[in-house]
N, C-alpha and C positions, 0 to 999 in steps of 0.2 A: 800511960794507958795500958789496958790489958788487951792482948791480941787473942783472937779466937783460935783455939787449938782444936781444929775440927777433925772428925773421924772420916777416913776415906774407905773405899772398898778394899777388902783383903786381897783378893786375886782377880785378875782380868785376863780372859783369853779372847783374842780377836782373830777372825778370818773365816772365809767361806768353808763350810764343812766342820768348823770347830765344835758344833753340837755333837758330833760323833765321838768326842772325847769325854762326854759327860759321865759315862760309866767309870772311867779311869779317875776322873776328878772326884767323884763321890765316894769311891771305894774307901779311902782313909777316914772318911767322916761317918761311915756306917758303924752303929753300935749293935752288939749282939741282940737279936730279937726285936730291935726297934726299927720300924719302917721309915723309909723316905716317903714323904707325901708330895706328889706332883700335882700342883694346883694349876690347871690348864684352862685357858680361855675357851669357853664353850663353842667358839667359832671353829675349833679344830676337832670337834666330835666327828667320828667317822672319816677323818682325813688321814693322809699318809703319815704325818708327823707323829701320830700316836704310836704307830708301830716301831718308831725309832727310840721311844723312851726306854731307858735301861732299867726295867723292873727287876728287882731281886727279892727273894723271900716274901715277906708279907707287905711289900710296898703297895701303895695305893694311888690311883689317879682320881682326882676329884675335878669335875668340870665346873669351873667358876662361872656363875651367872653374872655377867658384867653388862647386862642390858641397861642397868642403871649404875651410877657410880657407887663404890663400896660404902655400905652403911655399917655403923658400929654394931648393930644388931646381927648383921650377917657374919661379921668377924667373930663375935662372941659365940654364935651358934656353931660355926665351923670348929673353933677351938674346943668348945665343950664336947662336941660329938667325937673329936679325935681323942680327947682325954678319956672319955667313956669307953671308946673302942680299944685303945692301945695303952692307956696310962700315960706313957710318954713316947716320943718319936725321935728319930735321928736328925730329921731336918725337914724343911719345907722348900720346895723348888717351884718358883713362880714362872710359868711359861705363857706369855701373852703380851698385851699392851700394858699401858700404865696402870690401869685399874687392877689387872690381875697381879702385877708386881707389887702394887701397894697392898693388896689383900695378903699376899704371901708374907710381906714384911710384918704386917699387923698380926697375922695368925702366929707367926714365929714368936713374936713378943708375948702374945697372950697365953702361950703354952707355959711360960715361966713367970707371969705376973698375975696377981689376984684381981678379982673384981671384973669390971667391964672395960672394954677398950675406950669407952666414952670418958672414963676417969683419967685417961692419959692424953686427951686432946689438948695440946698446948705445947709449951716449950720446956723440955728437960724434966718431965714428970715421970718418965719410965725409970723404975728402980733396978730391975734385973735384966741381964742379957737374955735374949730369946734363944730358941734352939737354932742350930745351924740353918742358914738360908742362902739360896742362890737365886739370881734373877736372870731370866733369858728372854730378852725382848723380841717380839715378833712384829712389832710396829716401832717406828723410830720417831722421836720428837719430844716425848714428855720429860725425859731426863730422870724418870722414876728409878732407872737402873743405878743411878749414882747418888740420889738425894738422901738426906738424913731425915726425910719426912715420909709419912704414909698418909695421904689425904683421905679423910673419912667424913661422911655426913653422920652426925650424931643427933640425939634427941633435940638439942637446943642450938647446935652450931655445926658449920662445916669447917673443920680445922684438922691439921695433921697431928700425928704423934711424932713431934719433932724431938729427936734425941740422938745421942751418940750410940745408942744400942740399935738404932733403926737401920743403918746402911747394911747392904748385903755383904756376906763374907766372900762371895764369889759372883762374878757375872760372866756370862758367855755371850759374846757379841758375834753373831753369825749372820751376815747379810742375806744368806740364802733363805733364812726363815721369814724375811719380810717381802719376798718377791711376789706373793699372791695377795698382798694387801689391797683392798678395794681403793680405787683412785681417790674418792672423796675423803675416805678415812685417812689415807696417807697424807692428803693435803692438810686436813685439820690438825693432825699430830705434828706435821712438819711446821705448821704455823705456830703451834704451841712453842716449838723451839725458837722460831724466828722472833716471836713476841718476848720470850725469855731474854733474848739477846738485846733487843731494843730497850727493854725495861732495865736490864742490868747496866748496859753501857751508858744510859742517860740518867742513872740514879745517883743520889747523893752518897751512896755507900761505895761508889766505884773506887777500885784500887787496881794496881798493875796485875795482880794475880787474876782477878775477875776479868779484867780487860783483855788479857792475853788469850784466855779461853773464849770469851764472848766475841772477840773480833774474828777469830778463826771459825767459830760456829756460824756467825752471821755471813761470812764469806761463802761457806759451804751452802747455806740456805739460798743465797743469791745465785750461786752456780747452778743449783737445781731448779729453782722456781722462777728465776728471772732470765738466765742466760741459756739454759738447756732447751733443745727442741723437744723431742719426745723423751719419754721415760726410758732409761737404759739401766742395766745392772749396775753400772758405775754410779748412778743416782742412789741406788740402795746403799752402796758402800759409803757414799758421802753423807747421806742423811743419818746413817747409824752413828757416824763419828760426830756429826753436828749435834745430835742428841746428847752424846756423852760430853762433848765440850760445853754445850749449853748448860747442862746440869752442873758441871764443874764451875762454870762462870757464876752461877747463883749461889754456890756453896759458900763463897766468901763475900757475897753481897746479898741481894734480894731481888724479887720481882717487883712489879709496880701496879699501876692503876688498872690495867686490863685484868690481871689476876684477882686483885682485890674486889673488883666489881663482879667478875664472873662467878666468884664463890657464892655471892648472894643468889644469882640465877640458879646455880646448881643446887643450893640448899632448898629453895622454894619450888623450883620447876623441874628439878632433876636433869637440867641441861648438861650434856656431856662436856667435859672440861675443854677439849680442843675447840669444839663448836662454840662454846660459851665465850672463850677468849676471842674468837673471830667476830662474833656478834658485837662484842664490846669494842674491840679494836677499830671497827668500822666508824666509830663515833668519837675517837680520841684525838682529833686534829689539834685540839688546844694543848695537849700534853706531849704528843710525839708527832709533830707535823710531817717530818721527812719519812719516818717509819710508816705512818698511816698512808701516805701517798704511795709508797712502794708496795705496801700490803694490798692496796686496792688494785694496783697494776697486776700483782700476782694473781689475785682472785679472778680478774678479767681474763688474763692470759691463759689461766688453767681451766677456764670455763666452769667455775665453782659458784653455786648459789649460796649466799649467806642468808640464813633465815632472818626475817624482819617482822616487827610487830608482835613479838612474843609476850610483851607486857601489856598489850592494849586492853585486855579484859580483867586486869587485876584491880583489887580494891585497895584502899589506903592501908588497911591492916597488913595486906600482902607486901606492899611497898615497905612498910615499917620493918617487917621481918627481914627482908633482903638488906635494907640499910643497916640494921643491927649486926647482921652477919658480916657485911662488908667492912663496916667501921671497926669491927673487932680485929681486923688484920693490921694491927698497928705498925709492925716493922715494914710491911709493904708500902703503906702510905708514907711513912717517914723516909723510906728510900726514894719514893717518887717525888715527894713535895718538900722534904726537909723537916726540921724539928717543929716548925709552926704549922704542920699540915692540917691540924684541926681547925685553924682559922681559914684555911683555903678550901678544904673539902667539907663544907657544912652539910648537915642533913638535907637542907633545901636544895643545895647544888647536886647532891647525889640523887635526890628524888627526881630532879629534872633530867639527869642523865639516864636513870632507869626508864623514865617515861619515853625516851627516844628509841629504846631497844625493841 
């Protein structure tokens, strides 16, 4: 058999205050006359973090609108406007949650690949390395800082640009940057990590590599959301490492039912990834009984409301669109249900599941 030879992050720096080393980290990557582009979550506009960004020469800050999950059209417009303004650039630095980091990865790739980012939605379709890219998470849980995908909603599907050229060259893990995250946002992204772990650890692709990271990430999530009393700085440290380990866990395996179903919600309704996973996980007792039980306990303990009834006004055409997007996620279904997954997760069964959400 052939073993997957997967690409990991080039460099990792971890620790409180490590963001202050960014200028020093970027210096060797700067090319004469070519700017660094800082793609920053619009949440930080007019906040203190912006004054700490090490701008040099003709560097530019672009506030990323992540009200909705990244669309291929948004990636294409950012890349083409940068090409128009600068010709080429030294690199793209993504500062924010999972959506901002996914945007940064995608824009980096589209600076050096022709056509539209929609042309590269799938597995191993990207032909050329992007420009230098660094990811700096300000929310923990998505694992976007370590993954080889950049999840995008395109004209016909929601699917990542999955390739060996996608991972960041550098990540900066500074728990100080996550301390002001809104509580519900923090919970939803934390649950994205928890659900990654459940899906990876109970999947058919499981191996000792994935298990080692997945078990540690799961334990950290339980420390934070099950055992801890109030939120402390220690929780920020733990969740940042849970996100990293959870992302590493799925690098050599896959996610499962919750992610496959939530992609449909996100494509049709624009449901944010973390919330979408939570909405779906609430109804997956059949697939992950112990995980769903613990998930419901964490929701109650942390006083979080999971939206319900989001599909109640949809017509059959809408349901068909979601089902098509979801069933397109073949590796996820195979990991969750095995080689014969298509016999288990029929269109009718998936329609019934969407009807409950």
